[in-house]
C-alpha positions in Angstrom: 26.0 -15.7 3.3 22.2 -15.4 3.4 20.1 -14.5 0.4 19.2 -10.8 0.0 15.9 -9.8 1.6 13.1 -9.6 -1.0 10.8 -6.6 -0.2 7.3 -7.7 0.7 4.4 -5.4 -0.3 0.7 -5.6 0.7 -1.8 -4.3 -1.9 -5.3 -3.5 -0.5 -7.8 -2.6 -3.2 -11.3 -3.8 -3.8 -10.7 -4.0 -7.6 -9.5 -7.5 -8.0 -8.3 -7.2 -11.6 -6.2 -4.2 -10.6 -4.8 -6.1 -7.7 -3.7 -8.9 -10.1 -2.1 -6.4 -12.5 -0.2 -4.6 -9.6 0.9 -8.0 -8.2 2.2 -9.2 -11.6 4.0 -5.9 -12.4 5.7 -5.7 -8.9 6.5 -9.5 -8.9 8.3 -9.0 -12.2 10.4 -6.3 -10.5 11.4 -8.7 -7.7 8.9 -7.8 -5.0 6.9 -10.4 -3.0 3.3 -9.2 -3.1 0.4 -10.1 -0.8 -3.1 -9.1 -2.0 -6.3 -8.2 -0.1 -9.5 -7.2 -1.8 -11.2 -5.7 1.2 -10.1 -3.5 4.1 -10.8 -6.2 6.7 -8.7 -8.7 4.7 -5.9 -6.2 4.4 -5.8 -5.6 8.2 -5.8 -9.4 8.8 -3.0 -10.0 6.3 -1.0 -7.1 7.7 -1.4 -8.4 11.3 -0.2 -11.9 10.1 2.8 -10.6 8.1 3.6 -7.2 9.8 7.2 -8.2 10.5 7.8 -8.8 6.8 5.7 -6.1 5.0 7.8 -3.1 4.1 5.0 -1.2 2.3 1.2 -1.2 2.1 -0.4 0.1 -1.1 -3.9 1.2 0.0 -6.9 2.2 -1.9 -8.8 4.9 0.0 -12.3 4.2 -1.5 -13.6 0.7 -0.7 -16.9 -0.6 0.4 -17.2 -1.6 4.1 -13.9 -0.7 5.8 -12.5 2.3 3.8 -8.9 3.3 3.4 -8.9 5.8 6.4 -10.1 3.1 8.7 -7.6 0.6 7.4 -4.8 3.1 7.7 -5.7 3.7 11.4 -6.0 0.0 12.1 -2.5 -0.6 10.5 -1.1 2.2 12.6 -2.5 0.6 15.7 -0.7 -2.6 14.8 2.5 -0.8 13.8 2.8 3.0 14.3 5.7 3.0 11.8 3.9 1.2 9.0 4.7 2.6 5.5 1.5 3.2 3.5 1.3 4.4 -0.1 -2.3 5.8 -0.6 -4.0 5.3 -3.9 -7.3 6.9 -5.1 -9.0 8.4 -8.1 -11.6 10.2 -6.0 -9.6 12.3 -3.5 -9.0 16.0 -4.1 -5.6 17.6 -3.6 -6.5 19.0 -0.1 -7.7 15.6 1.1 -4.6 13.9 -0.3 -2.3 16.5 1.3 -4.1 15.9 4.6 -3.7 12.2 4.6 0.0 12.6 3.6 0.5 14.9 6.6 -1.0 12.1 8.8 2.0 10.0 8.0 1.6 8.1 4.8 4.6 7.5 2.6 3.0 9.0 -0.5 -0.1 9.5 -2.7 -0.7 7.8 -6.1 -3.6 9.2 -8.1 -5.6 6.6 -10.1 -5.4 5.9 -12.9 -1.6 5.6 -12.9 0.9 4.2 -15.2 3.2 1.3 -14.4 6.1 3.8 -14.2 4.3 6.0 -11.8 3.5 2.9 -9.6 7.1 1.8 -9.6 8.5 5.3 -8.9 6.0 5.7 -6.0 6.9 2.3 -4.5 10.6 3.0 -4.8 10.2 6.5 -3.2 8.1 5.1 -0.4 10.6 2.3 0.3 13.4 4.9 0.6 15.4 5.3 3.7 13.6 5.4 7.1 13.4 9.0 8.4 
C-alpha cells in the first residue's frame, strides 16, 4: 500500500517573514509547502510543480508582477488551479470580483493562524 498523498501548497507573497511563518504553520499541520517571494518566482514554481500543487495562497499586492497577473498566468498553465487570495488592501467589492473570477477564497490580512487553516481546508474541499 502506498503512503497517503501529502497536500502541496504554494505560497506566493513578497513578505518573506510572513512566508516563513505560513510555511512553518502549515508544515506542522502536515502540508508540504513551496515558497515564492515574487510573482515571477511563483509562476515559475507553479509551472515546475503544477502536477503536485493542490492550492496556491496568493498575495494580491506585490511589486512587479501583482496578484492579478500571477492569477491569470497560473490559469493559463492550469485553468483548474485552486487559488486562495490574500490581501490587506482590497475592498469587499474587489474581493468579491476576484472570487467570482474563480478563486477558491479570500483571506483578509492580517489573519490568525486559525483563519488561515480554516481557509486552506475550505479551499482544498471537494472539487466542484
